[in-house]
All heavy atoms as an XYZ file, in Angstrom:
689
protein
N     -10.649    -15.318     -3.706
C     -10.263    -15.192     -2.320
C     -11.513    -14.802     -1.526
O     -12.191    -13.845     -1.857
C      -9.164    -14.124     -2.202
C      -8.699    -13.908     -0.817
S      -7.180    -12.964     -0.632
C      -7.529    -11.474     -1.488
N     -11.768    -15.543     -0.480
C     -12.981    -15.267      0.286
C     -12.741    -14.207      1.365
O     -11.614    -13.769      1.611
C     -13.544    -16.554      0.884
C     -12.586    -17.208      1.845
O     -11.641    -16.591      2.287
N     -12.855    -18.464      2.167
N     -13.799    -13.799      2.001
C     -13.766    -12.708      2.963
C     -12.919    -13.072      4.183
O     -12.196    -12.223      4.715
C     -15.195    -12.316      3.377
C     -15.190    -11.273      4.470
C     -15.970    -11.817      2.173
N     -12.974    -14.306      4.631
C     -12.202    -14.718      5.804
C     -10.703    -14.539      5.571
O      -9.981    -14.035      6.438
C     -12.514    -16.159      6.163
N     -10.230    -14.912      4.398
C      -8.811    -14.757      4.084
C      -8.441    -13.279      3.988
O      -7.364    -12.866      4.430
C      -8.446    -15.518      2.798
C      -8.541    -17.014      3.049
C      -7.052    -15.145      2.323
C      -8.272    -17.875      1.851
N      -9.330    -12.454      3.468
C      -9.056    -11.025      3.384
C      -8.959    -10.394      4.772
O      -8.111     -9.539      5.007
C     -10.135    -10.322      2.567
C     -10.071    -10.659      1.098
C     -11.201    -10.008      0.316
O     -12.106     -9.408      0.880
N     -11.144    -10.148     -1.001
N      -9.807    -10.829      5.688
C      -9.759    -10.318      7.054
C      -8.459    -10.752      7.737
O      -7.788     -9.955      8.406
C     -11.004    -10.755      7.846
C     -12.240    -10.066      7.280
C     -10.842    -10.459      9.339
C     -13.549    -10.592      7.824
N      -8.097    -11.998      7.564
C      -6.839    -12.505      8.122
C      -5.662    -11.741      7.542
O      -4.731    -11.347      8.264
C      -6.695    -14.019      7.879
C      -7.733    -14.782      8.697
C      -5.295    -14.501      8.201
C      -7.858    -16.245      8.333
N      -5.694    -11.498      6.241
C      -4.624    -10.761      5.577
C      -4.519     -9.340      6.119
O      -3.421     -8.838      6.369
C      -4.859    -10.744      4.069
C      -3.785    -10.090      3.219
C      -2.465    -10.836      3.352
C      -4.219    -10.070      1.766
N      -5.645     -8.699      6.327
C      -5.636     -7.340      6.874
C      -4.945     -7.297      8.229
O      -4.036     -6.494      8.462
C      -7.066     -6.806      7.005
C      -7.158     -5.544      7.819
C      -6.762     -4.337      7.276
C      -7.614     -5.577      9.117
C      -6.827     -3.165      8.029
C      -7.690     -4.419      9.878
C      -7.287     -3.212      9.329
N      -5.349     -8.160      9.152
C      -4.768     -8.144     10.483
C      -3.315     -8.600     10.475
O      -2.487     -8.077     11.237
C      -5.609     -8.988     11.453
C      -6.876     -8.305     11.859
C      -8.105     -8.771     11.423
C      -6.842     -7.180     12.662
C      -9.279     -8.131     11.788
C      -8.016     -6.524     13.039
C      -9.229     -7.000     12.597
N      -2.978     -9.557      9.619
C      -1.587    -10.006      9.529
C      -0.682     -8.883      9.029
O       0.404     -8.656      9.578
C      -1.478    -11.220      8.606
N      -1.124     -8.159      8.011
C      -0.300     -7.070      7.475
C      -0.197     -5.909      8.459
O       0.874     -5.308      8.606
C      -0.855     -6.593      6.136
C      -0.680     -7.572      4.992
C      -1.383     -7.055      3.747
C       0.781     -7.835      4.707
N      -1.277     -5.592      9.140
C      -1.220     -4.520     10.144
C      -0.284     -4.910     11.290
O       0.503     -4.084     11.763
C      -2.617     -4.213     10.668
N      -0.324     -6.166     11.705
C       0.575     -6.634     12.765
C       2.027     -6.622     12.306
O       2.928     -6.247     13.066
C       0.174     -8.042     13.206
N       2.280     -7.009     11.064
C       3.648     -6.979     10.545
C       4.175     -5.552     10.461
O       5.346     -5.306     10.748
C       3.716     -7.633      9.169
C       3.589     -9.124      9.221
C       3.521     -9.741      7.838
O       3.649     -9.009      6.835
O       3.346    -10.964      7.768
N       3.328     -4.624     10.077
C       3.740     -3.224     10.051
C       4.087     -2.726     11.439
O       5.082     -2.024     11.640
N       3.267     -3.097     12.417
C       3.524     -2.687     13.798
C       4.820     -3.313     14.319
O       5.622     -2.645     14.976
C       2.349     -3.081     14.684
N       5.037     -4.579     14.006
C       6.266     -5.241     14.447
C       7.498     -4.640     13.783
O       8.556     -4.532     14.411
C       6.185     -6.741     14.169
C       5.216     -7.513     15.047
C       5.110     -8.964     14.583
C       5.647     -7.452     16.497
N       7.366     -4.235     12.529
C       8.479     -3.579     11.852
C       8.810     -2.262     12.533
O       9.975     -1.921     12.741
C       8.151     -3.351     10.363
O       7.868     -4.615      9.750
C       9.294     -2.684      9.637
N       7.795     -1.499     12.906
C       8.032     -0.226     13.591
C       8.645     -0.445     14.967
O       9.527      0.291     15.390
C       6.714      0.550     13.715
C       6.842      1.848     14.450
C       7.822      2.780     13.768
N       7.963      4.031     14.482
C       8.986      4.329     15.278
N       9.962      3.469     15.448
N       9.048      5.487     15.882
N       8.199     -1.476     15.670
C       8.779     -1.779     16.976
C      10.228     -2.242     16.843
O      11.076     -1.904     17.677
C       7.941     -2.824     17.701
C       6.545     -2.368     18.115
C       5.753     -3.535     18.703
C       6.624     -1.224     19.094
N      10.526     -2.998     15.803
C      11.912     -3.409     15.551
C      12.782     -2.195     15.262
O      13.927     -2.106     15.722
C      11.968     -4.394     14.385
N      12.244     -1.252     14.513
C      12.985     -0.032     14.218
C      13.258      0.761     15.490
O      14.352      1.292     15.680
C      12.214      0.820     13.209
C      12.957      2.041     12.763
C      13.995      1.942     11.842
C      12.630      3.287     13.253
C      14.685      3.070     11.427
C      13.311      4.415     12.854
C      14.340      4.297     11.936
O      15.020      5.410     11.539
N      12.286      0.823     16.384
C      12.485      1.523     17.655
C      13.557      0.834     18.496
O      14.381      1.494     19.133
C      11.176      1.601     18.432
N      13.556     -0.486     18.490
C      14.588     -1.227     19.219
C      15.969     -1.006     18.637
O      16.950     -0.865     19.371
N      16.051     -0.955     17.326
C      17.340     -0.716     16.689
C      17.822      0.710     16.898
O      19.025      0.966     16.869
C      17.268     -1.046     15.199
C      17.177     -2.528     14.875
C      16.947     -2.744     13.389
C      18.435     -3.240     15.318
N      16.916      1.637     17.100
C      17.322      3.018     17.392
C      18.068      3.100     18.714
O      18.984      3.899     18.857
C      16.117      3.951     17.426
C      15.806      4.505     16.074
O      16.635      4.492     15.176
N      14.602      5.008     15.920
N      17.685      2.282     19.669
C      18.400      2.260     20.945
C      19.827      1.760     20.754
O      20.760      2.290     21.339
C      17.656      1.387     21.953
C      16.347      1.973     22.409
C      15.665      1.070     23.406
C      14.329      1.677     23.795
N      13.597      0.815     24.720
N      19.982      0.736     19.915
C      21.318      0.214     19.627
C      22.127      1.257     18.859
O      23.308      1.478     19.135
C      21.221     -1.099     18.820
C      22.581     -1.569     18.347
C      20.538     -2.174     19.651
N      21.478      1.909     17.901
C      22.152      2.913     17.085
C      22.574      4.119     17.891
O      23.576      4.760     17.583
C      21.222      3.374     15.965
C      21.646      2.934     14.650
C      20.867      3.516     13.541
N      19.738      4.358     13.894
C      18.776      4.632     13.058
N      18.799      4.140     11.858
N      17.785      5.417     13.413
N      21.823      4.477     18.901
C      22.154      5.668     19.686
C      23.452      5.485     20.468
O      24.113      6.462     20.804
C      21.008      6.015     20.630
O      20.875      5.023     21.631
N      23.832      4.256     20.747
C      25.079      3.990     21.459
C      26.286      4.050     20.537
O      27.403      4.190     20.997
C      25.010      2.631     22.142
C      23.955      2.571     23.220
C      23.846      1.209     23.827
C      22.713      1.211     24.855
N      22.449     -0.103     25.377
N      26.063      3.940     19.248
C      27.143      3.982     18.265
C      26.963      5.201     17.376
O      25.862      5.520     16.957
C      27.120      2.707     17.418
O      28.027      2.813     16.358
N      28.039      5.853     17.057
C      27.982      7.045     16.207
C      28.351      6.722     14.760
O      28.558      7.605     13.956
C      28.929      8.127     16.745
C      28.596      8.556     18.151
C      27.217      9.169     18.236
C      26.926      9.588     19.667
N      25.535      9.787     19.909
N      28.410      5.458     14.411
C      28.805      5.041     13.069
C      27.673      5.247     12.066
O      26.554      4.779     12.271
C      29.208      3.564     13.091
O      29.407      3.086     11.799
N      27.970      5.941     10.985
C      26.983      6.147      9.915
C      26.694      4.833      9.197
O      25.572      4.586      8.771
C      27.478      7.178      8.902
C      27.593      8.558      9.454
C      26.249      9.204      9.521
C      26.426     10.645      9.959
N      25.203     11.314     10.182
N      27.711      3.993      9.062
C      27.528      2.714      8.368
C      26.536      1.827      9.126
O      25.676      1.187      8.519
C      28.861      2.002      8.213
N      26.632      1.807     10.451
C      25.693      1.020     11.252
C      24.291      1.582     11.126
O      23.311      0.833     11.016
C      26.124      1.000     12.712
C      25.186      0.241     13.660
C      25.179     -1.240     13.323
C      25.592      0.462     15.098
N      24.178      2.882     11.099
C      22.879      3.540     10.970
C      22.214      3.169      9.654
O      21.035      2.812      9.607
C      23.058      5.049     11.079
O      21.837      5.699     10.967
N      22.966      3.246      8.573
C      22.429      2.905      7.253
C      22.087      1.425      7.179
O      21.028      1.043      6.664
C      23.430      3.303      6.152
C      23.023      2.744      4.803
C      23.566      4.814      6.084
N      22.962      0.588      7.698
C      22.734     -0.859      7.637
C      21.480     -1.264      8.406
O      20.686     -2.078      7.917
C      23.947     -1.601      8.188
N      21.279     -0.691      9.596
C      20.092     -1.061     10.369
C      18.818     -0.561      9.696
O      17.808     -1.266      9.696
C      20.164     -0.526     11.807
O      20.357      0.889     11.773
C      21.274     -1.177     12.597
N      18.863      0.621      9.106
C      17.688      1.135      8.395
C      17.333      0.250      7.209
O      16.176     -0.138      7.022
C      17.924      2.563      7.902
C      17.866      3.583      9.017
O      17.454      3.215     10.132
O      18.231      4.736      8.760
N      18.333     -0.075      6.401
C      18.089     -0.882      5.193
C      17.626     -2.281      5.564
O      16.678     -2.811      4.959
C      19.355     -0.912      4.313
C      19.231     -1.933      3.202
C      19.626      0.465      3.736
N      18.254     -2.887      6.547
C      17.864     -4.247      6.931
C      16.465     -4.288      7.546
O      15.719     -5.244      7.319
C      18.893     -4.847      7.882
C      20.243     -5.170      7.240
C      21.223     -5.666      8.288
C      20.082     -6.195      6.133
N      16.098     -3.260      8.281
C      14.744     -3.203      8.841
C      13.709     -3.089      7.729
O      12.679     -3.771      7.749
C      14.607     -2.020      9.813
O      15.588     -2.156     10.830
C      13.238     -1.982     10.441
N      13.988     -2.243      6.755
C      13.063     -2.082      5.624
C      12.963     -3.374      4.822
O      11.862     -3.808      4.450
C      13.516     -0.913      4.723
C      12.768     -0.915      3.412
C      13.328      0.398      5.436
N      14.087     -4.006      4.551
C      14.063     -5.252      3.778
C      13.339     -6.370      4.521
O      12.592     -7.138      3.913
C      15.488     -5.680      3.426
C      16.194     -4.827      2.385
C      17.630     -5.310      2.200
C      15.452     -4.858      1.065
N      13.543     -6.465      5.819
C      12.853     -7.507      6.591
C      11.348     -7.265      6.614
O      10.555     -8.199      6.424
C      13.412     -7.554      8.009
N      10.946     -6.019      6.831
C       9.515     -5.703      6.846
C       8.858     -5.920      5.502
O       7.775     -6.504      5.399
N       9.513     -5.461      4.442
C       8.959     -5.635      3.097
C       8.936     -7.099      2.702
O       7.979     -7.575      2.074
C       9.767     -4.831      2.091
N       9.965     -7.824      3.068
C       9.990     -9.256      2.763
C       8.869    -10.017      3.447
O       8.220    -10.879      2.848
N       8.625     -9.682      4.712
C       7.527    -10.321      5.434
C       6.187     -9.964      4.801
O       5.307    -10.817      4.665
C       7.547     -9.903      6.899
N       6.038     -8.699      4.384
C       4.784     -8.274      3.757
C       4.559     -9.019      2.437
O       3.480     -9.539      2.184
C       4.788     -6.770      3.497
C       3.480     -6.261      2.924
S       3.563     -4.598      2.285
C       4.252     -4.891      0.684
N       5.586     -9.078      1.600
C       5.443     -9.767      0.319
C       5.159    -11.249      0.512
O       4.316    -11.822     -0.173
C       6.697     -9.592     -0.541
C       6.780     -8.267     -1.222
C       7.926     -7.501     -1.137
C       5.713     -7.773     -1.949
C       8.011     -6.275     -1.766
C       5.783     -6.551     -2.587
C       6.932     -5.799     -2.489
N       5.856    -11.869      1.446
C       5.640    -13.294      1.694
C       4.217    -13.560      2.162
O       3.554    -14.481      1.670
C       6.651    -13.796      2.730
C       6.618    -15.280      3.025
C       7.003    -16.073      1.779
C       7.545    -15.606      4.162
N       3.726    -12.748      3.072
C       2.350    -12.906      3.558
C       1.348    -12.703      2.427
O       0.383    -13.461      2.290
C       2.067    -11.922      4.700
O       2.994    -12.171      5.750
C       0.658    -12.070      5.213
N       1.575    -11.674      1.618
C       0.658    -11.407      0.497
C       0.643    -12.567     -0.498
O      -0.417    -12.985     -0.946
C       1.047    -10.122     -0.221
S       0.682     -8.637      0.707
N       1.810    -13.079     -0.836
C       1.858    -14.169     -1.806
C       1.280    -15.460     -1.246
O       0.633    -16.218     -1.968
C       3.279    -14.394     -2.310
C       3.732    -13.367     -3.298
C       4.928    -12.711     -3.131
C       2.959    -13.034     -4.398
C       5.357    -11.760     -4.036
C       3.365    -12.081     -5.317
C       4.572    -11.449     -5.134
N       1.489    -15.710      0.050
C       0.957    -16.945      0.635
C      -0.555    -16.905      0.802
O      -1.241    -17.902      0.556
C       1.617    -17.215      1.992
C       3.081    -17.644      1.950
C       3.613    -17.792      3.367
C       3.243    -18.941      1.188
N      -1.085    -15.760      1.230
C      -2.517    -15.687      1.491
C      -3.336    -15.242      0.285
O      -4.439    -15.730      0.069
C      -2.805    -14.760      2.672
C      -2.359    -15.268      4.033
C      -2.628    -14.223      5.100
C      -3.058    -16.557      4.376
N      -2.816    -14.290     -0.497
C      -3.614    -13.721     -1.582
C      -3.137    -14.133     -2.962
O      -3.890    -14.038     -3.926
C      -3.608    -12.198     -1.482
N      -1.891    -14.542     -3.090
C      -1.371    -14.917     -4.389
C      -0.853    -13.745     -5.200
O      -0.320    -13.931     -6.279
N      -1.012    -12.536     -4.699
C      -0.514    -11.348     -5.395
C      -0.307    -10.231     -4.379
O      -0.741    -10.321     -3.244
C      -1.499    -10.893     -6.471
O      -2.689    -10.433     -5.873
N       0.353     -9.172     -4.844
C       0.557     -7.990     -3.998
C      -0.181     -6.840     -4.653
O      -0.026     -6.579     -5.834
C       2.053     -7.657     -3.866
C       2.251     -6.402     -3.048
C       2.798     -8.820     -3.239
N      -0.987     -6.165     -3.879
C      -1.738     -5.014     -4.386
C      -1.404     -3.801     -3.547
O      -0.912     -3.917     -2.426
C      -3.224     -5.301     -4.336
C      -3.576     -6.465     -5.239
C      -5.040     -6.582     -5.438
N      -5.282     -7.651     -6.394
C      -6.352     -8.380     -6.388
N      -7.302     -8.145     -5.507
N      -6.504     -9.328     -7.281
N      -1.713     -2.639     -4.065
C      -1.351     -1.400     -3.384
C      -2.034     -1.295     -2.033
O      -1.417     -0.883     -1.045
C      -1.691     -0.178     -4.277
C      -1.504      1.116     -3.514
C      -0.847     -0.187     -5.524
N      -3.279     -1.668     -1.930
C      -3.958     -1.503     -0.649
C      -3.435     -2.469      0.405
O      -3.623     -2.240      1.591
C      -5.481     -1.558     -0.780
C      -6.046     -2.848     -1.252
C      -6.439     -3.809     -0.352
C      -6.222     -3.091     -2.608
C      -6.985     -4.998     -0.772
C      -6.775     -4.271     -3.038
C      -7.149     -5.239     -2.120
N      -2.732     -3.528      0.021
C      -2.076     -4.374      1.015
C      -0.943     -3.595      1.684
O      -0.726     -3.700      2.882
C      -1.520     -5.640      0.392
C      -2.554     -6.588     -0.160
C      -2.205     -7.529     -1.120
C      -3.870     -6.563      0.263
C      -3.139     -8.407     -1.635
C      -4.814     -7.437     -0.246
C      -4.437     -8.363     -1.196
O      -5.351     -9.226     -1.704
N      -0.233     -2.802      0.906
C       0.832     -1.972      1.465
C       0.246     -0.916      2.407
O       0.868     -0.565      3.408
C       1.627     -1.304      0.352
N      -0.945     -0.434      2.099
C      -1.606      0.538      2.977
C      -1.921     -0.109      4.330
O      -1.753      0.529      5.376
C      -2.878      1.100      2.312
C      -3.675      1.959      3.277
C      -2.518      1.881      1.058
N      -2.341     -1.352      4.345
C      -2.588     -2.054      5.601
C      -1.300     -2.162      6.404
O      -1.267     -1.932      7.611
C      -3.149     -3.455      5.366
C      -4.456     -3.500      4.644
C      -4.812     -4.623      3.930
C      -5.338     -2.437      4.676
C      -6.022     -4.694      3.262
C      -6.554     -2.492      4.011
C      -6.893     -3.618      3.294
N      -0.216     -2.543      5.731
C       1.087     -2.688      6.369
C       1.544     -1.349      6.959
O       1.939     -1.264      8.116
C       2.097     -3.194      5.337
C       3.482     -3.373      5.860
C       3.818     -4.505      6.581
C       4.461     -2.424      5.624
C       5.102     -4.680      7.053
C       5.738     -2.589      6.087
C       6.061     -3.720      6.810
N       1.465     -0.294      6.176
C       1.875      1.028      6.647
C       0.951      1.551      7.744
O       1.394      2.247      8.658
C       1.931      2.015      5.488
C       3.031      1.741      4.466
C       2.888      2.678      3.279
C       4.392      1.853      5.090
N      -0.319      1.203      7.662
C      -1.258      1.594      8.716
C      -0.876      0.987     10.055
O      -0.953      1.646     11.087
N      -0.466     -0.260     10.038
C       0.003     -0.894     11.270
C       1.241     -0.218     11.824
O       1.382     -0.036     13.035
N       2.149      0.190     10.933
C       3.358      0.892     11.372
C       3.012      2.256     11.970
O       3.587      2.665     12.983
C       4.324      1.051     10.203
N       2.074      2.955     11.367
C       1.680      4.279     11.870
C       0.991      4.153     13.230
O       1.262      4.935     14.148
C       0.770      4.996     10.852
C       0.117      6.218     11.445
C       1.567      5.362      9.618
N       0.123      3.185     13.366
C      -0.555      2.978     14.652
C       0.461      2.660     15.741
O       0.402      3.206     16.846
C      -1.626      1.876     14.528
C      -2.787      2.382     13.670
C      -2.122      1.440     15.906
C      -3.766      1.310     13.277
N       1.421      1.780     15.430
C       2.451      1.442     16.420
C       3.301      2.663     16.760
O       3.707      2.836     17.910
C       3.334      0.322     15.893
N       3.565      3.505     15.773
C       4.362      4.707     16.022
C       3.680      5.614     17.045
O       4.315      6.127     17.955
C       4.589      5.470     14.720
C       5.301      6.768     14.903
N       6.652      6.823     15.120
C       4.857      8.040     14.928
C       7.013      8.086     15.262
N       5.940      8.849     15.147
N       2.382      5.798     16.897
C       1.679      6.678     17.816
C       1.386      6.029     19.160
O       1.109      6.727     20.133
C       0.402      7.214     17.176
C       0.685      8.224     16.108
C       0.366      7.959     14.795
C       1.305      9.423     16.418
C       0.638      8.882     13.803
C       1.586     10.353     15.434
C       1.248     10.084     14.126
N       1.455      4.712     19.240
C       1.268      4.036     20.521
C       2.555      3.962     21.336
O       2.506      3.717     22.541
C       0.719      2.628     20.305
C      -0.723      2.549     19.799
C      -1.132      1.099     19.576
C      -1.681      3.226     20.757
N       3.708      4.154     20.679
C       4.971      4.130     21.400
C       5.055      5.327     22.337
O       4.584      6.413     22.012
C       6.138      4.202     20.417
C       6.474      2.939     19.643
C       7.535      3.240     18.610
C       6.947      1.859     20.573
N       5.667      5.132     23.489
C       5.876      6.288     24.368
C       6.759      7.327     23.683
O       7.597      6.984     22.855
C       6.587      5.693     25.584
C       6.381      4.230     25.509
C       6.132      3.896     24.079
N       6.583      8.573     24.037
C       7.319      9.657     23.375
C       8.829      9.519     23.560
O       9.591      9.955     22.718
C       6.849     11.004     23.904
N       9.287      8.889     24.616
C      10.714      8.728     24.852
C      11.396      7.781     23.886
O      12.592      7.852     23.691
N      10.648      6.867     23.282
C      11.263      5.911     22.362
C      11.224      6.380     20.918
O      11.805      5.753     20.060
C      10.570      4.531     22.447
O       9.196      4.695     22.105
C      10.706      3.933     23.826
N      10.515      7.480     20.661
C      10.493      8.019     19.313
C      11.770      8.787     19.047
O      12.474      9.212     19.967
C       9.293      8.932     19.112
C       7.994      8.204     19.180
C       6.882      9.142     18.823
N       5.639      8.589     19.341
C       4.536      9.283     19.462
N       4.508     10.545     19.131
N       3.460      8.734     19.924
N      12.054      9.024     17.772
C      13.253      9.756     17.402
C      13.135     11.211     17.815
O      12.090     11.817     17.683
C      13.507      9.685     15.890
C      13.723      8.290     15.376
C      12.427      7.571     15.087
O      11.423      8.219     14.753
O      12.410      6.354     15.227
N      14.225     11.759     18.285
C      14.274     13.177     18.623
C      14.847     13.939     17.434
O      15.850     13.556     16.876
C      15.166     13.413     19.837
C      14.763     12.610     21.043
C      13.838     13.411     21.916
C      13.682     12.768     23.268
N      12.595     11.902     23.415
N      14.170     15.018     17.031
C      14.665     15.796     15.880
C      15.013     17.177     16.321
O      14.563     17.731     17.222
C      13.613     15.836     14.793
C      13.352     14.447     14.273
C      13.239     14.461     12.805
C      13.096     13.013     12.373
N      13.142     12.776     11.067
C-alpha cells in the first residue's frame, strides 16, 4: 500500500468518525422527544453498527485489512467532532 492510499485512508476514517458523531448528536435530538428506553438502545446500537460498518468497509476497500491504528483514526475523527459541536448539542449529565 503506497503513501497516497494511506493518506486517503486517514482522512476518510477521520471523516467517517466525525460523521458518526454528528449522526449520534442528531439522534439525541430525536431521542430527547421520546422517553422510551427501547428507542434509546436501538438508536445507540444502530449508530455504532453503521459507523463500524462504514469503517470496516473503507478499511477493506482501501487497505485490504483492518488494523488497530485505523480504529484510532476513526475515533480521533469522532473526538474532534465532539469538541467542535456547540455545547448545547452535547449530552447533559
